[in-house]
C-alpha positions in Angstrom: -8.7 142.6 -40.1 -9.1 139.5 -40.2 -9.5 138.3 -44.3 -12.6 137.0 -44.2 -14.1 140.1 -43.6 -12.4 141.8 -46.6 -13.9 138.5 -49.0 -17.6 139.1 -47.6 -17.1 142.7 -48.9 -18.1 141.2 -52.5 -16.3 144.0 -54.3 -13.2 143.4 -57.0 -10.5 143.4 -54.9 -6.1 143.1 -55.7 -3.8 141.4 -52.8 0.0 139.9 -52.8 2.2 137.5 -51.8 5.7 138.8 -50.1 8.6 136.5 -49.1 11.2 136.9 -45.9 14.9 137.4 -46.3 16.6 134.0 -46.2 19.3 136.1 -43.8 20.0 139.1 -41.6 21.8 140.1 -44.6 19.1 140.8 -46.9 16.8 141.6 -44.7 16.8 145.2 -45.2 16.4 144.8 -48.5 13.5 142.8 -48.9 11.8 145.1 -46.0 12.3 147.9 -48.4 10.6 145.9 -51.3 7.7 144.6 -48.9 7.4 148.5 -47.6 6.6 149.7 -51.6 4.3 147.2 -52.2 2.3 148.0 -49.1 2.2 151.9 -50.0 0.0 150.1 -52.6 -2.6 150.0 -50.2 -3.7 146.1 -51.8 -6.4 144.3 -49.4 -4.1 142.1 -47.9 -0.4 141.0 -47.9 0.4 137.6 -47.4 4.2 136.7 -45.8 5.7 133.2 -46.9 7.3 131.2 -44.6 10.5 129.2 -45.6 11.2 125.6 -45.7 11.5 123.9 -42.4 10.7 127.4 -40.8 14.3 128.8 -41.8 13.0 132.2 -42.4 10.2 131.8 -39.8 11.5 134.9 -37.7 11.8 137.0 -40.6 7.9 136.1 -41.4 6.7 137.3 -38.4 9.3 140.8 -38.4 8.1 141.7 -42.3 4.3 140.7 -41.4 4.1 143.2 -38.2 6.2 145.9 -40.3 3.9 146.1 -43.0 0.9 146.0 -40.5 2.1 149.2 -38.2 3.5 151.3 -40.7 0.9 151.1 -43.4 -2.4 149.5 -42.0 -2.2 146.9 -44.3 -3.8 143.8 -42.9 -1.6 140.8 -42.8 -1.6 136.8 -43.6 1.0 134.9 -42.0 2.3 131.5 -43.0 2.7 128.7 -40.9 4.1 125.7 -41.6 3.9 122.6 -39.7 6.1 119.6 -41.4 9.0 118.3 -39.3 7.8 120.5 -36.4 7.6 120.2 -33.1 4.3 120.8 -31.3 6.0 123.0 -28.2 7.4 124.7 -31.8 4.2 125.5 -33.6 2.7 126.4 -30.6 5.0 129.1 -29.9 5.1 130.4 -33.6 1.4 130.5 -33.0 1.6 132.6 -29.2 3.5 134.5 -31.1 1.7 135.6 -34.0 -1.0 136.4 -31.6 1.1 138.5 -29.6 1.9 140.4 -32.9 -2.0 140.9 -32.7 -2.1 139.1 -36.5 -5.4 137.7 -36.7 -4.4 135.9 -39.9 -2.9 132.5 -40.9 -2.3 130.1 -44.0 -2.4 126.8 -42.6 0.3 124.8 -44.7 1.8 121.4 -44.2 5.6 122.8 -46.5 7.5 120.8 -48.4 9.3 118.0 -46.8 13.7 118.7 -46.8 15.3 116.5 -48.6 17.0 115.2 -45.4 13.5 114.3 -44.0 12.5 112.6 -47.3 13.1 108.8 -46.6 12.6 108.7 -42.7 9.6 107.7 -40.4 6.7 110.7 -40.8 4.8 108.3 -38.4 6.9 109.7 -35.6 6.1 113.3 -37.2 3.8 115.8 -34.7 2.4 117.0 -37.5 2.2 115.3 -41.4 -0.9 116.9 -43.0 -2.2 120.7 -43.3 -5.3 119.1 -41.6 -2.9 118.7 -38.0 -1.8 122.2 -38.5 -5.7 123.2 -39.1 -6.7 121.4 -35.8 -4.1 122.7 -34.1 -4.8 126.4 -34.7 -8.5 125.8 -33.9 -7.7 124.3 -30.0 -5.6 127.2 -29.2 -9.3 128.2 -29.5 -7.4 132.3 -30.8 -10.0 132.8 -33.1 -7.6 133.0 -36.2 -9.1 133.6 -39.5 -7.6 130.2 -41.2 -6.8 129.9 -44.8 -5.5 126.7 -46.4 -4.1 125.9 -50.3 -6.0 124.2 -53.1 -4.4 123.1 -56.4 -7.0 124.0 -59.4 -4.8 121.3 -61.4 -4.2 118.8 -58.8 -2.0 118.1 -55.8 1.4 116.7 -56.9 0.8 114.3 -54.3 -2.8 113.1 -55.1 -3.5 110.3 -57.1 -6.9 111.6 -58.4 -8.4 115.1 -58.5 -11.5 113.3 -57.0 -9.0 112.5 -54.2 -7.3 115.7 -53.8 -11.1 117.6 -53.8 -11.7 114.7 -50.8 -8.6 115.7 -48.6 -9.9 119.3 -49.2 -13.0 118.6 -47.7 -11.4 117.4 -45.0 -9.3 120.6 -44.5 -12.6 122.9 -45.0 -14.4 120.9 -42.2 -11.9 120.5 -40.0 -12.0 125.0 -39.9 -10.6 126.8 -42.8 -12.1 130.2 -43.0 -11.0 130.7 -46.8 -8.9 128.6 -49.9 -6.4 130.3 -51.8 -5.1 128.4 -55.1 -1.6 127.7 -56.6 -0.8 129.5 -59.5 -2.4 128.6 -63.0 -2.5 129.9 -66.6 -5.7 129.0 -67.6 -8.6 130.5 -66.4 -10.6 127.8 -67.4 -8.7 125.3 -64.7 -10.1 127.1 -61.8 -13.9 127.3 -63.3 -13.7 123.6 -63.7 -12.2 123.5 -60.3 -14.5 125.8 -58.5 -17.6 124.1 -60.1 -16.2 120.5 -59.0 -16.1 121.5 -55.5 -19.1 123.5 -55.4 -20.5 120.5 -56.3 -18.6 118.4 -53.3 -20.4 120.9 -50.6 -17.2 123.5 -50.2 -18.7 126.7 -50.4 -16.5 129.2 -49.0 -13.9 131.8 -50.4 -11.6 130.7 -53.1 -9.0 133.1 -53.7 -7.7 132.0 -57.3 -3.4 133.2 -56.8 -1.6 134.3 -60.4 1.8 134.3 -60.4 3.0 136.7 -63.1 6.2 135.6 -65.4 8.4 138.4 -65.7 11.4 136.6 -66.8 11.6 133.5 -68.7 13.8 131.6 -66.3 10.8 131.7 -63.9 8.8 129.5 -66.6 10.7 125.7 -65.6 11.0 126.8 -62.0 6.6 127.3 -61.7 6.5 124.1 -63.7 8.5 121.9 -60.8 6.9 124.5 -58.0 3.4 123.7 -58.8 2.9 121.4 -62.3 0.8 124.1 -63.6 -0.3 123.5 -67.3 1.0 126.3 -69.7 -1.4 127.1 -72.5 -0.2 127.3 -75.8 -1.0 131.0 -75.8 1.4 131.7 -72.9 3.9 129.5 -74.8 3.8 131.1 -77.7 4.6 134.6 -75.3 7.9 132.8 -74.0 8.6 131.8 -77.0 8.9 135.5 -78.8 10.1 137.6 -75.8 12.2 135.7 -73.8 15.1 136.6 -74.8 14.3 140.3 -74.2 14.2 140.7 -70.6 11.8 144.1 -70.4 9.8 142.6 -73.7 9.4 139.4 -70.9 8.4 141.6 -68.4 5.7 143.8 -70.3 4.1 140.7 -71.6 3.9 138.7 -68.3 2.8 141.6 -66.6 0.1 142.2 -69.5 -1.0 138.2 -69.9 -1.5 138.3 -65.5 -3.6 141.5 -66.2 -5.6 139.6 -68.7 -6.1 136.8 -66.5 -7.3 138.7 -63.7 -9.5 140.7 -65.8 -11.4 137.7 -66.9 -11.7 136.5 -63.4 -13.3 139.4 -61.9 -15.1 139.5 -65.5 -16.3 135.9 -64.4 -18.5 136.7 -61.2 -14.2 136.2 -59.2 -13.9 139.4 -56.3 -10.9 138.7 -55.4 -7.2 137.5 -56.3 -4.1 137.2 -54.9 -0.9 138.2 -57.3 2.4 136.1 -56.2 4.9 139.5 -56.9 8.1 137.6 -55.6 9.1 140.8 -53.2 8.7 143.1 -57.3 7.4 146.5 -56.3 7.2 147.7 -59.6 5.7 144.6 -61.1 3.0 144.8 -58.5 2.6 148.5 -58.8 2.5 147.7 -62.6 -0.8 145.0 -62.3 -2.7 147.4 -59.9 -2.4 150.2 -62.2 -3.8 148.6 -64.9 -6.4 148.0 -63.1 -7.2 151.1 -61.4 -10.5 151.6 -62.3 -11.5 147.6 -61.9 -10.7 147.7 -58.8 -11.2 152.0 -58.3 -8.0 152.5 -55.8 
């Protein structure tokens, strides 16, 4: 099933993101974790794509396994930075052959070894280049793209960021998924601005449960997310106690999601980090709201 069709059902739903193993040694443990999350029967599951495409085959393996065993619609991430056109075309064909209808089109992180290289020679410089490639392939994919409620780390201003986002949307994107955020007001302000800019397609908010105090610094580094005082106080109070921090982090994420539903959002994507227990607890907290 295409994700855009799920979004058009206009009823509260929850989806989860998982990541593939880094190598064959950890494949079985990751496969088991993703299967446990799939057993929750979320609206869909997305499977990430390692930096530089290093885990691309595992991405497809995990996505196919989830879909075939549990019938959960899957969204395969695909990044294009530092990839050749032939490599990307091959990956597109592999995704199509696996009967996966949904692709998350991303630029991807630039490897440290290539940060000083001449990017004018690259086949793909931005996500929009991949979106054009997917549309030209004429494979009828449902295409998702990323957006940033605060601002993309490489954008000078939010206005410039939204202008670039509009270009991606006009290139043929079907829906958007946000980077993580911890203050819902940032999302509501962002939605107002992009609607004003003419971006009307569905936006899926991405929420990350912070269940370990060590995640905080890494999350800020990766996303540049603003941490509200309420969240900082939670970490200060419970960060030293792993069990308490996990419970508090799940409660904070649940509260975020409930507020989103209450304010008209119908679909929320949880960055569940291959943690079946966290995914299950959040879904259980929302059971009557999403009527699972």
